[in-house]
C-alpha positions in Angstrom: 130.9 -27.4 -63.0 128.1 -27.9 -65.4 124.8 -28.6 -63.5 122.9 -31.8 -64.5 119.7 -29.9 -65.2 121.4 -28.1 -68.1 121.5 -31.3 -69.9 117.6 -31.2 -70.5 115.7 -28.4 -72.1 112.5 -27.5 -73.8 112.2 -27.7 -77.6 112.5 -24.0 -77.9 115.5 -23.7 -75.7 117.1 -26.6 -77.6 116.4 -24.8 -81.0 118.0 -21.6 -79.6 121.1 -23.5 -78.2 121.7 -25.3 -81.5 121.0 -22.2 -83.7 118.1 -24.3 -85.3 114.5 -23.1 -86.3 112.1 -24.3 -83.6 110.0 -26.0 -86.2 113.1 -28.2 -87.2 113.2 -29.4 -83.5 109.5 -29.9 -83.3 109.7 -32.0 -86.5 112.1 -34.5 -84.8 109.4 -35.0 -82.1 106.7 -36.3 -84.6 106.6 -40.0 -85.0 105.5 -39.5 -88.7 108.7 -37.7 -89.4 111.1 -39.5 -87.1 111.2 -43.4 -87.1 113.8 -43.4 -84.1 111.5 -41.4 -81.7 110.1 -44.3 -79.9 113.7 -45.7 -79.5 115.0 -42.4 -78.2 112.2 -42.3 -75.7 113.1 -45.8 -74.4 116.8 -44.8 -74.3 115.8 -41.9 -71.9 116.9 -39.1 -74.3 113.7 -37.4 -74.7 110.4 -37.7 -72.9 106.9 -36.0 -72.9 104.0 -35.3 -70.6 100.5 -35.3 -71.8 97.6 -34.5 -69.5 95.0 -37.1 -69.2 92.5 -36.6 -72.1 95.0 -33.9 -73.4 95.8 -33.0 -76.8 99.1 -31.5 -76.7 102.5 -33.2 -75.4 105.0 -31.2 -73.6 108.3 -32.4 -74.5 111.8 -32.4 -72.7 114.9 -32.9 -74.9 118.3 -34.1 -73.7 121.7 -32.5 -75.1 122.5 -36.2 -76.1 119.4 -36.3 -78.4 120.2 -32.9 -79.9 123.8 -34.0 -80.5 122.5 -37.2 -82.1 120.2 -35.2 -84.4 122.3 -32.2 -85.1 125.8 -32.6 -83.8 127.4 -30.5 -81.1 126.1 -27.1 -80.3 128.1 -24.0 -81.3 
């Protein structure tokens, strides 16, 4: 049985699991390059955490988001 936690991953793991370059996945997490990013956050497919006054966002990506972007993993 597949564990629920395996449906969520870091961008680095997502890139590995889908056989994509990590920069390709990171580009999907940039509002300037992905107009549907806010909608995917609202749908609960991706999320980020940013420390107060922090510069960097830490992302969590769902399997569903990756499938919408790139199709099923290999």
